[in-house]
SERO-4910 file (N, C-alpha, C, O; in steps of 0.05 Angstrom, whole numbers):
BEGIN
 pado doro    nc1    nc2    nc3   cac1   cac2   cac3    cc1    cc2    cc3    oc1    oc2    oc3
  Met    A    666    310    718    666    312    689    643    329    680    620    326    689
  Thr    A    649    348    662    628    365    650    615    351    626    629    343    608
  Asn    A    589    347    627    575    334    605    572    352    581    568    376    584
  Thr    A    574    340    558    567    354    533    538    346    527    532    323    523
  Glu    A    520    366    527    492    360    523    485    363    493    492    382    480
  His    A    469    344    484    458    345    457    428    343    459    417    325    472
  Arg    A    414    362    446    385    363    447    375    347    423    381    353    400
  Ile    A    358    327    430    348    308    409    317    311    408    303    307    427
  Ala    A    307    317    384    279    317    379    270    289    373    282    276    355
  Val    A    250    279    386    240    251    382    213    252    369    194    263    380
  Ile    A    211    241    345    185    238    332    181    208    329    189    195    309
  Ala    A    168    196    349    163    167    348    144    160    325    147    139    312
  Gly    A    126    178    319    109    176    295     86    156    298     70    158    316
  Asp    A     86    137    280     63    119    277     70     90    280     93     82    277
  Gly    A     49     73    284     53     44    284     75     35    302     77     43    326
  Ile    A     93     18    292    114      7    309    135     27    316    153     21    332
  Gly    A    134     51    304    153     72    312    151     77    341    171     83    355
  Arg    A    127     76    352    122     82    380    132     59    398    134     63    422
  Glu    A    138     36    386    148     14    402    178     12    401    191      4    421
  Val    A    190     18    378    219     15    375    235     39    385    258     36    393
  Ile    A    223     63    383    238     86    392    244     86    422    266     93    430
  Pro    A    225     79    439    232     76    468    255     56    472    272     61    490
  Ala    A    255     35    457    278     16    459    304     29    452    324     25    465
  Gly    A    303     45    430    327     59    422    336     79    443    360     82    448
  Met    A    318     93    454    325    113    475    338    100    499    357    111    510
  Ala    A    327     77    507    339     63    530    367     54    524    385     56    541
  Ala    A    372     45    499    399     37    491    418     61    491    441     59    500
  Leu    A    409     83    480    426    107    479    432    117    507    455    126    512
  Glu    A    413    116    525    418    125    552    438    107    566    455    116    581
  Ala    A    437     81    560    456     62    572    484     67    560    504     66    575
  Ala    A    485     72    534    511     76    521    525    102    530    550    103    532
  Thr    A    510    123    536    522    148    543    527    152    573    540    171    581
  Arg    A    516    133    589    519    136    618    549    136    625    564    117    619
  Gly    A    558    156    639    586    158    648    605    166    626    629    165    630
  Ser    A    595    174    602    612    179    579    619    209    576    637    216    560
  Gly    A    606    226    591    609    255    587    590    266    567    591    290    561
  Val    A    572    249    556    552    258    537    525    256    550    518    235    562
  Leu    A    509    277    548    482    277    559    463    282    535    465    302    522
  Leu    A    445    263    531    425    266    511    399    276    524    388    263    541
  Ser    A    389    299    515    364    310    525    343    307    504    343    319    483
  Phe    A    323    289    510    303    281    491    278    299    494    269    304    517
  Thr    A    267    308    472    241    323    472    222    309    454    227    306    430
  Asp    A    200    299    464    180    285    448    163    304    433    152    323    444
  Leu    A    160    299    407    143    315    390    122    296    378    129    280    361
  Pro    A     97    298    386     76    278    378     65    283    351     40    287    348
  Trp    A     81    283    331     73    288    303     70    262    288     82    242    295
  Gly    A     55    264    266     51    240    249     22    239    240      8    259    239
  Cys    A     14    214    234    -13    211    222    -35    216    243    -56    226    235
  Glu    A    -31    208    267    -52    213    288    -55    244    291    -78    253    294
  His    A    -33    258    291    -34    287    292    -49    298    268    -65    317    270
  Tyr    A    -44    286    245    -58    295    220    -88    291    222   -104    309    214
  Leu    A    -97    268    232   -125    262    234   -139    281    253   -163    286    249
  Lys    A   -125    292    272   -137    311    291   -135    340    281   -154    355    286
  His    A   -114    346    267   -108    375    261   -106    380    231   -102    403    223
  Gln    A   -108    360    214   -105    363    185    -77    374    177    -74    388    157
  Arg    A    -57    367    193    -30    373    187    -12    353    201    -18    345    223
  Met    A     10    346    189     28    325    200     45    335    223     54    319    239
  Met    A     48    361    225     64    372    247     53    400    253     37    410    238
  Asp    A     62    411    275     52    438    283     61    459    263     81    454    248
  Ala    A     47    481    262     53    502    242     82    513    245     94    520    225
  Asp    A     92    513    270    119    523    274    139    500    276    161    503    287
  Gly    A    132    477    264    148    453    268    177    456    259    195    447    273
  Phe    A    181    467    235    209    469    225    226    488    242    249    483    247
  Ala    A    214    510    251    229    528    268    237    514    295    258    519    305
  Arg    A    219    498    305    225    483    330    247    462    325    266    460    341
  Leu    A    244    447    303    264    426    297    292    438    293    312    425    300
  Ala    A    293    462    282    319    474    276    335    480    301    359    483    299
  Gln    A    322    480    324    336    485    349    350    461    361    365    463    380
  Phe    A    345    437    349    356    412    360    382    405    346    388    414    324
  Asp    A    398    388    360    423    378    348    418    354    329    434    350    311
  Ala    A    397    340    333    390    317    316    361    310    321    348    318    340
  Ile    A    350    294    302    323    285    303    323    254    302    337    242    286
  Tyr    A    308    242    320    306    213    323    277    206    315    258    212    330
  Leu    A    275    192    293    248    186    281    242    157    282    259    140    276
  Gly    A    217    150    289    209    122    289    198    113    263    211     97    249
  Ala    A    175    122    255    163    114    229    139    132    224    127    142    242
  Ile    A    133    136    199    111    152    191     93    137    171    103    125    153
  Gly    A     67    137    176     48    124    157     28    109    173     34     95    192
  Ala    A      2    111    164    -19     96    177    -43     94    158    -47    111    141
  Pro    A    -58     72    161    -83     70    146   -101     94    151   -103    103    173
  Gly    A   -114    103    130   -132    126    132   -119    152    125   -133    172    123
  Val    A    -92    153    123    -78    177    114    -64    171     88    -48    152     87
  Pro    A    -69    185     67    -57    180     41    -26    180     43    -15    196     57
  Asp    A    -13    161     29     16    160     29     29    186     22     49    194     33
  Gly    A     17    200      3     28    225     -6     29    246     16     46    263     17
  Val    A      9    245     34      8    263     57     29    256     78     44    273     87
  Ser    A     29    230     85     48    222    106     77    224     97     94    234    112
  Ala    A     83    216     72    110    217     62    120    245     59    144    250     61
  Ala    A    102    264     55    110    292     52    125    302     77    142    320     75
  Leu    A    118    292    101    132    301    125    161    294    123    178    311    128
  Leu    A    168    269    115    195    261    113    210    276     91    232    287     96
  Leu    A    197    278     68    211    290     45    216    320     51    237    331     43
  Thr    A    197    333     64    201    361     70    222    366     90    238    385     88
  Ile    A    224    350    111    245    353    131    272    349    117    291    364    122
  Arg    A    275    328    101    300    323     87    308    347     70    332    354     69
  Gln    A    289    358     56    295    380     38    300    406     53    319    421     47
  Arg    A    283    412     72    285    437     87    312    439    102    324    461    103
  Phe    A    321    417    113    346    417    128    369    407    111    391    401    122
  Asp    A    366    406     85    387    398     66    402    373     75    426    372     75
  Gln    A    386    353     83    398    327     91    403    311     66    388    292     60
  Tyr    A    423    319     52    426    309     24    439    281     23    440    269      2
  Val    A    448    271     46    459    244     46    439    226     62    433    231     85
  Asn    A    430    205     48    416    184     62    435    160     64    442    147     44
  Leu    A    444    155     89    464    135     93    452    109    105    439    110    126
  Arg    A    455     87     91    443     62    100    463     39     99    469     28     77
  Pro    A    473     31    122    490      7    123    474    -18    118    450    -20    126
  Met    A    486    -37    104    473    -63     99    493    -85    105    512    -89     89
  Arg    A    489    -99    127    508   -119    137    494   -144    146    472   -143    158
  Leu    A    506   -166    140    497   -192    151    511   -196    178    535   -200    178
  Leu    A    495   -195    199    507   -199    226    509   -228    233    492   -244    224
  Ala    A    530   -235    247    533   -263    256    509   -271    273    500   -256    290
  Gly    A    498   -294    267    475   -304    281    449   -301    265    428   -311    272
  Ile    A    451   -286    242    428   -282    224    433   -298    199    455   -296    188
  Lys    A    413   -312    190    416   -327    165    405   -311    142    382   -302    142
  Ser    A    422   -307    122    413   -292     98    396   -311     81    400   -335     80
  Pro    A    376   -300     67    361   -316     48    378   -325     24    370   -343      9
  Leu    A    402   -313     21    421   -323      1    436   -346     12    447   -345     34
  Ala    A    438   -367     -3    450   -392      7    480   -388     12    494   -376     -4
  Asp    A    490   -400     34    518   -403     40    533   -376     40    556   -374     32
  Arg    A    520   -355     50    533   -329     52    544   -325     81    530   -331    100
  Arg    A    568   -315     82    581   -309    108    578   -279    114    570   -263     96
  Thr    A    584   -271    138    582   -243    146    600   -225    128    593   -203    122
  Ser    A    623   -236    121    642   -220    104    632   -215     76    641   -198     62
  Asp    A    612   -231     68    602   -229     40    583   -206     37    581   -194     15
  Ile    A    568   -199     58    548   -178     57    556   -156     76    549   -157    100
  Asp    A    570   -136     67    579   -114     83    581    -89     65    602    -83     54
  Met    A    558    -76     61    557    -54     42    545    -30     56    533    -32     78
  Val    A    547     -7     44    533     17     53    524     32     28    539     36      9
  Cys    A    500     42     29    489     57      7    489     87     14    479     95     35
  Val    A    500    103     -3    499    132     -1    479    142    -22    484    142    -46
  Arg    A    456    149    -12    433    156    -30    429    186    -30    427    198     -9
  Glu    A    427    197    -53    420    226    -55    392    230    -44    374    214    -51
  Asn    A    388    250    -27    365    250    -10    347    275    -13    327    277      1
  Thr    A    355    294    -30    340    319    -31    329    326    -58    313    345    -61
  Glu    A    338    312    -79    328    319   -106    321    294   -122    309    276   -111
  Gly    A    330    293   -147    324    269   -162    295    264   -167    279    282   -172
  Glu    A    287    238   -165    260    230   -171    240    238   -149    216    238   -154
  Tyr    A    250    245   -125    232    252   -103    232    282    -98    227    291    -76
  Ser    A    238    298   -119    240    327   -115    213    340   -110    212    362    -99
  Gly    A    191    326   -117    164    337   -112    154    355   -135    133    367   -132
  Val    A    169    356   -156    161    373   -179    143    357   -197    149    334   -205
  Gly    A    121    368   -205    102    354   -223     73    362   -217     68    382   -202
  Gly    A     55    347   -227     27    353   -222      8    335   -238     17    318   -254
  Arg    A    -17    340   -234    -38    325   -249    -58    344   -261    -64    365   -249
  Ile    A    -67    337   -285    -89    353   -298   -111    334   -307   -106    310   -310
  His    A   -134    346   -312   -158    330   -321   -163    308   -300   -170    285   -308
  Val    A   -161    314   -275   -164    294   -254   -191    281   -254   -212    295   -256
  Gly    A   -192    255   -253   -217    240   -252   -230    235   -279   -251    223   -280
  Thr    A   -217    244   -300   -228    240   -327   -211    219   -341   -190    211   -333
  Ala    A   -222    210   -364   -207    191   -381   -182    202   -392   -165    188   -401
  Asn    A   -180    229   -392   -156    242   -403   -136    251   -382   -119    268   -387
  Glu    A   -139    240   -358   -121    249   -336    -92    244   -343    -85    224   -355
  Val    A    -75    263   -335    -46    262   -339    -32    268   -313    -39    287   -299
  Ala    A    -12    251   -306      5    257   -283     33    259   -293     43    243   -309
  Gln    A     47    279   -283     75    283   -290     92    285   -264     86    302   -247
  Gln    A    112    268   -262    131    269   -239    158    275   -250    169    259   -265
  Val    A    169    298   -243    194    307   -255    218    301   -237    218    308   -214
  Gly    A    237    287   -248    262    283   -234    281    307   -238    286    315   -260
  Val    A    290    319   -216    307    342   -217    335    334   -209    340    326   -186
  Phe    A    354    337   -227    382    331   -222    399    355   -227    398    367   -249
  Thr    A    415    363   -208    433    385   -211    462    376   -209    468    357   -196
  Arg    A    479    390   -224    508    383   -222    518    385   -194    533    368   -185
  Arg    A    510    406   -179    519    409   -152    509    386   -134    525    375   -118
  Gly    A    484    378   -138    473    357   -121    487    330   -127    492    315   -108
  Ile    A    492    324   -152    505    299   -159    534    300   -149    544    280   -138
  Asp    A    548    322   -153    576    324   -145    579    319   -115    597    304   -107
  Arg    A    563    331    -99    567    329    -70    561    302    -60    573    292    -41
  Ile    A    541    288    -71    535    261    -61    556    241    -70    563    223    -55
  Leu    A    567    245    -94    589    227   -103    613    232    -86    627    212    -79
  Arg    A    620    256    -80    644    261    -63    641    249    -36    660    238    -24
  Tyr    A    617    250    -25    612    238      2    617    208      0    629    196     17
  Ala    A    607    195    -22    610    167    -25    640    159    -28    649    140    -16
  Phe    A    655    174    -44    683    168    -48    699    171    -22    716    155    -16
  Glu    A    693    193     -8    707    197     17    701    176     38    718    167     53
  Leu    A    676    167     39    669    145     57    683    119     48    694    105     65
  Ser    A    683    113     23    696     89     14    725     88     20    737     67     25
  Ala    A    738    112     19    767    113     24    774    105     53    797     98     58
  Thr    A    754    105     71    758     97     99    752     68    104    757     58    126
  Arg    A    742     54     83    734     26     87    754      7     74    768     15     55
  Pro    A    755    -18     83    775    -36     73    775    -41     43    796    -43     30
  Arg    A    751    -44     31    750    -52      3    755    -29    -16    766    -33    -38
  Lys    A    749     -5     -7    754     20    -23    743     17    -52    758     19    -71
  Met    A    717     13    -54    704     10    -79    678     26    -79    663     26    -60
  Val    A    673     40   -101    648     54   -105    633     43   -129    645     41   -151
  Ala    A    608     36   -125    591     27   -147    570     48   -151    554     53   -133
  Ser    A    569     59   -175    550     80   -181    526     69   -196    530     55   -217
  Ala    A    502     74   -187    478     64   -199    468     84   -220    463    107   -214
  Thr    A    465     75   -245    457     92   -266    436     78   -284    430     55   -280
  Lys    A    425     93   -302    407     81   -322    409     99   -347    388    107   -358
  Ser    A    433    106   -354    438    126   -375    431    116   -403    430    131   -422
  Asn    A    426     89   -405    417     79   -431    388     85   -437    379     84   -460
  Ala    A    373     93   -416    345     99   -419    338    128   -410    323    142   -423
  Leu    A    350    136   -388    346    164   -378    369    181   -389    389    186   -376
  Thr    A    365    190   -413    387    201   -429    394    230   -422    412    242   -434
  His    A    380    242   -403    387    269   -394    398    267   -365    421    274   -360
  Ser    A    381    258   -347    388    259   -318    412    240   -313    431    248   -299
  Met    A    410    215   -322    431    196   -316    457    200   -332    478    192   -323
  Val    A    454    212   -355    478    219   -370    494    241   -355    518    239   -353
  Leu    A    479    260   -344    492    280   -327    505    267   -303    527    273   -296
  Trp    A    490    249   -290    501    234   -267    528    221   -274    547    223   -259
  Asp    A    528    207   -297    553    193   -305    575    212   -311    598    206   -304
  Glu    A    569    234   -324    590    254   -330    603    265   -305    627    268   -304
  Val    A    586    272   -286    597    282   -260    613    261   -246    635    267   -235
  Ala    A    604    236   -246    619    214   -234    646    211   -246    666    206   -232
  Asp    A    647    213   -273    673    209   -287    692    232   -279    717    228   -280
  Thr    A    682    255   -273    699    277   -264    708    273   -235    732    276   -229
  Val    A    689    267   -218    695    264   -189    715    242   -184    732    244   -167
  Arg    A    712    219   -197    728    196   -192    758    202   -195    774    189   -182
  Lys    A    765    221   -212    793    228   -216    806    240   -192    831    239   -189
  Asp    A    790    251   -174    801    262   -149    806    241   -128    816    247   -106
  Tyr    A    798    216   -133    801    194   -114    814    170   -127    801    149   -130
  Pro    A    840    172   -134    853    150   -148    856    125   -132    860    103   -143
  Gly    A    854    127   -105    857    104    -88    831     88    -85    831     67    -71
  Val    A    810     97    -97    784     83    -95    777     72   -122    776     86   -142
  Glu    A    770     46   -123    761     33   -148    733     42   -154    716     44   -136
  Tyr    A    728     48   -179    702     59   -187    691     42   -210    705     35   -229
  Arg    A    665     35   -207    651     22   -229    622     33   -231    610     38   -210
  Lys    A    612     36   -255    584     43   -257    568     19   -267    578      3   -283
  Tyr    A    544     16   -256    526     -6   -263    499      6   -271    490     25   -258
  His    A    487     -5   -291    458      0   -294    444    -10   -270    451    -32   -260
  Val    A    425      4   -260    413     -2   -234    401    -30   -233    403    -43   -212
  Asp    A    390    -40   -255    379    -67   -254    401    -88   -252    398   -108   -238
  Ala    A    424    -82   -265    447   -101   -263    459   -100   -234    468   -120   -224
  Leu    A    459    -76   -222    469    -73   -195    451    -88   -175    461   -101   -157
  Ala    A    425    -86   -179    406   -100   -162    411   -130   -164    411   -144   -143
  Ala    A    415   -140   -188    421   -169   -191    448   -176   -178    450   -197   -166
  Arg    A    467   -159   -181    494   -165   -169    493   -166   -139    508   -180   -126
  Met    A    475   -150   -127    473   -150    -98    463   -178    -88    469   -186    -66
  Val    A    449   -192   -105    439   -219    -99    459   -240   -106    463   -259    -91
  Thr    A    472   -237   -129    489   -259   -139    518   -256   -130    531   -277   -125
  His    A    528   -232   -127    556   -227   -119    559   -204    -99    574   -185   -104
  Pro    A    545   -206    -76    546   -183    -58    574   -178    -47    580   -155    -39
  Gln    A    591   -198    -46    618   -195    -35    636   -177    -53    657   -169    -44
  Thr    A    626   -171    -77    642   -153    -95    634   -124    -92    645   -107   -107
  Leu    A    616   -118    -74    606    -90    -71    613    -79    -44    615    -93    -24
  Asp    A    617    -53    -43    624    -39    -18    606    -15    -14    587    -16      1
  Val    A    613      8    -26    597     32    -24    581     35    -50    592     36    -71
  Leu    A    555     37    -47    537     42    -70    528     71    -68    521     81    -47
  Val    A    529     85    -91    520    112    -92    498    114   -113    501    104   -135
  Ala    A    476    126   -105    452    125   -122    434    149   -119    436    163    -99
  Ser    A    418    153   -139    397    174   -137    376    166   -117    376    144   -106
  Asn    A    358    185   -112    338    181    -91    321    156    -94    319    140    -76
  Leu    A    310    152   -118    293    129   -123    310    104   -124    302     84   -111
  Phe    A    332    104   -139    348     80   -141    358     71   -114    358     47   -107
  Gly    A    367     90    -98    378     83    -71    356     72    -53    362     54    -37
  Asp    A    332     83    -55    310     73    -39    305     43    -45    301     28    -26
  Ile    A    305     36    -70    299      8    -78    322    -10    -71    318    -32    -60
  Leu    A    347     -2    -77    370    -19    -73    374    -25    -43    383    -47    -36
  Thr    A    368     -6    -26    372    -11      2    352    -30     14    358    -44     34
  Asp    A    328    -32      3    310    -53     11    320    -80      3    317   -100     18
  Ile    A    332    -82    -20    345   -108    -28    367   -114     -8    370   -137      1
  Gly    A    384    -94     -2    406    -99     16    397   -108     43    410   -125     55
  Ser    A    376    -96     53    365   -104     80    354   -132     79    357   -147     97
  Ala    A    340   -138     57    328   -165     55    350   -186     54    347   -207     68
  Ile    A    371   -182     39    392   -203     38    408   -204     64    423   -223     69
  Ser    A    406   -182     80    419   -182    107    402   -196    128    411   -198    151
  Gly    A    378   -205    120    362   -221    139    335   -209    146    316   -224    151
  Ser    A    333   -182    146    307   -171    154    308   -141    151    329   -128    156
  Leu    A    286   -129    142    284   -100    142    284    -89    170    290    -65    175
  Gly    A    278   -105    190    276    -96    217    303    -89    230    303    -76    251
  Ile    A    325    -97    218    351    -90    230    364    -66    217    385    -57    226
  Ala    A    352    -55    196    366    -35    179    363     -7    189    340      2    194
  Pro    A    385      7    193    384     35    202    388     54    179    397     46    157
  Gly    A    380     79    183    385    100    163    391    126    176    381    133    198
  Gly    A    408    142    163    414    169    172    408    188    149    418    184    127
  Asn    A    393    209    155    389    231    137    407    254    146    401    268    165
  Ile    A    429    257    132    452    273    143    456    299    127    457    299    103
  Asn    A    460    320    143    469    345    132    499    347    140    505    354    162
  Pro    A    517    341    121    545    340    128    557    367    137    577    368    151
  Thr    A    544    389    129    554    415    137    548    422    166    560    439    178
  Arg    A    528    407    178    519    411    205    506    438    209    503    448    232
  Gln    A    498    452    187    483    477    190    455    472    199    441    490    209
  His    A    445    448    195    418    440    203    420    413    217    439    398    213
  Pro    A    399    406    233    400    380    246    397    357    226    384    360    205
  Ser    A    410    334    232    407    310    216    386    293    230    379    297    253
  Met    A    375    273    215    353    257    225    360    227    222    371    219    201
  Phe    A    354    211    242    362    183    243    338    166    248    321    172    265
  Glu    A    335    144    233    311    128    233    317     99    224    335     94    209
  Pro    A    301     80    234    301     53    221    286     56    195    269     74    191
  Ile    A    292     38    176    281     42    149    255     25    145    243     26    124
  His    A    246     11    166    225     -9    162    197      2    159    179    -13    150
  Gly    A    192     27    165    165     37    163    148     31    187    157     19    206
  Ser    A    123     39    186    105     37    209     93     10    213     82      4    234
  Ala    A     94     -8    193     85    -36    195     59    -39    210     58    -52    231
  Pro    A     37    -27    200     11    -29    214      1    -57    219    -16    -62    236
  Asp    A     11    -76    203      1   -104    207     11   -116    233     -2   -135    243
  Ile    A     33   -106    244     43   -118    269     43    -97    292     51   -103    314
  Ala    A     34    -73    286     34    -52    307     17    -60    330     -5    -71    327
  Gly    A     26    -56    354     11    -62    378     15    -90    388      5    -97    410
  Lys    A     29   -107    373     33   -135    381     58   -139    398     62   -161    410
  Gly    A     75   -119    399     99   -121    415    120   -139    404    138   -149    419
  Ile    A    119   -144    378    139   -162    366    157   -148    345    173   -162    332
  Ala    A    155   -122    343    171   -108    324    201   -110    332    207   -109    355
  Asn    A    218   -112    312    246   -114    317    257    -86    323    255    -68    306
  Pro    A    269    -82    346    279    -55    353    308    -50    343    318    -28    348
  Ile    A    320    -70    330    349    -67    324    353    -44    304    373    -29    307
  Gly    A    336    -41    284    340    -19    265    339      8    279    356     26    272
  Ala    A    321     12    298    320     37    313    344     41    331    355     63    332
  Ile    A    353     20    344    376     22    361    401     28    345    417     44    353
  Trp    A    404     14    323    427     19    305    426     48    294    447     60    292
  Ala    A    402     57    287    400     85    278    409    104    300    421    125    294
  Gly    A    403     98    325    412    114    347    442    114    349    455    134    355
  Ala    A    455     91    343    484     90    342    495    108    320    515    121    324
  Leu    A    482    108    297    491    126    276    489    156    285    506    172    278
  Met    A    469    162    301    466    189    311    489    196    330    500    218    328
  Leu    A    497    177    347    520    182    364    545    187    348    561    204    355
  Asp    A    549    172    327    572    175    310    572    203    298    592    217    297
  His    A    549    212    288    546    238    276    552    260    296    562    281    290
  Leu    A    545    255    321    549    275    343    578    275    353    585    289    372
  Gly    A    595    259    340    624    259    346    633    238    365    656    239    374
  Arg    A    617    218    371    625    197    389    624    170    375    606    154    380
  Arg    A    644    165    359    646    139    346    649    117    366    640     94    361
  Asp    A    662    123    388    666    102    409    639     93    420    635     69    426
  Leu    A    620    111    423    594    103    433    577     89    412    562     70    418
  His    A    581     97    387    569     81    365    578     53    366    562     34    364
  Asp    A    604     49    369    616     22    370    606      6    394    602    -18    393
  Arg    A    601     20    416    591      7    440    563     -5    435    557    -27    443
  Val    A    546     11    422    519      2    416    519    -20    396    506    -41    399
  Leu    A    534    -16    374    534    -36    353    546    -63    363    537    -84    355
  Gly    A    567    -61    380    578    -85    391    558   -101    408    557   -125    407
  Ala    A    541    -86    423    520    -99    438    500   -113    420    491   -135    426
  Ile    A    492    -99    399    473   -111    379    486   -137    368    472   -158    367
  Glu    A    511   -136    361    524   -159    349    525   -182    368    520   -205    360
  Arg    A    530   -177    393    532   -199    413    505   -212    418    503   -236    420
  Val    A    484   -196    420    458   -206    425    449   -223    401    438   -245    405
  Val    A    453   -213    377    444   -228    353    460   -254    351    449   -275    344
  Ala    A    486   -252    355    504   -275    352    496   -298    371    499   -321    365
  Ser    A    486   -290    395    479   -311    414    455   -327    405    452   -351    412
  Gly    A    438   -315    389    415   -329    378    393   -334    398    373   -348    392
  Lys    A    396   -324    422    377   -329    444    353   -310    444    331   -318    453
  Thr    A    357   -286    435    336   -265    438    332   -252    411    344   -231    405
  Leu    A    315   -264    394    309   -254    367    279   -252    363    264   -269    373
  Thr    A    271   -231    350    243   -227    343    234   -245    320    251   -257    307
  Pro    A    208   -248    316    198   -267    296    209   -263    268    212   -282    253
  Asp    A    215   -238    260    226   -233    233    253   -246    229    262   -251    207
  Leu    A    267   -252    251    293   -265    250    291   -295    259    311   -308    264
  Gly    A    267   -305    260    263   -333    266    260   -339    296    260   -363    303
  Gly    A    259   -319    313    256   -323    341    228   -319    351    209   -316    335
  Ser    A    225   -317    377    199   -313    389    199   -290    410    180   -287    425
  Ala    A    221   -276    411    224   -255    431    207   -231    424    200   -226    401
  Lys    A    200   -216    445    184   -192    442    204   -168    438    228   -170    442
  Thr    A    192   -146    429    208   -121    426    224   -115    451    247   -109    450
  Lys    A    210   -116    474    222   -109    499    244   -128    507    264   -120    519
  Asp    A    241   -154    500    261   -173    507    287   -167    492    309   -167    504
  Val    A    285   -160    467    309   -153    451    322   -127    462    346   -125    465
  Ala    A    305   -108    467    315    -82    477    329    -86    504    351    -75    508
  Asp    A    318   -102    521    330   -107    548    357   -122    544    376   -116    559
  Ala    A    357   -140    526    382   -156    522    405   -138    512    427   -139    521
  Ile    A    398   -120    493    418   -102    481    427    -82    502    451    -77    505
  Thr    A    408    -71    517    415    -52    538    432    -65    559    451    -53    570
  Gly    A    426    -90    566    442   -105    585    470   -109    575    489   -107    591
  Glu    A    473   -115    550    500   -118    538    516    -92    539    540    -92    545
  Ile    A    502    -70    534    516    -44    535    526    -39    563    538    -19    569
***
């Protein structure tokens, strides 16, 4: 059999990223063994430690190098001693430079995990958020004047384009059409944001007409956040701007049991540039180095990468292994009420694969 090789850039990054990414790589290697897929990993030691040494988060030719890969596998970025604006800029710039305009975040309650919401079954919490990932509130437009004085002013400009809104909505509707519930919930705040969110709603009302088989509802974002807690079983695909999606997916992960299990994909659907896959939990400096970080989010993110690379069967192989390990209840990290170490969970999932 001739293998199909995919070149993967690995940025383990900071904190627990360096602990969970090796677990993910082991799972991916197990899943692809004998499949005809060969993943070739290249480690790129970028992040906050790199910044402290070189005053930059990545090498000067970093984007040119990343552009040569088929996908990027990211652990986490952020560390004490490096301003959040500096560390976050690495993620935001990669997303924008490679037009990764879809941030895809599944939110599911897996069997064997207890939701903080009372009496919820796995079928009640099964959502996915399609978050606009390149513009909106995180566009980076703005500035500060009179810095350090009593008259200091900061302005952060949300940039919304008809093209950007249209393409993220269409992605959400097309995804929903493949799912059993076939429902799209659009997060808006047009009662207060009377320019950006009114445009968002107008585009949504146009796009929805092209998908008559998908139920559509718009929610003010605060009402949608509440509904995720009170009636999660009524939601399927959520589509949201950059800021709204960022917040809503943390709620979705929390009601699913833990931020530690949540994966994310930063996707360029045109495939003109590499997409990037990561757990959403961040670098968690409070537990870094203790060996107790939950590797499921990173492993699941790796499964999303396999799906993006055209192997849904391998995605299902990895996710099935995660589901079986979690359902057994025998090997869970402390965030899920267990006492297992990162390596214990990784070994259990790899063994299941």
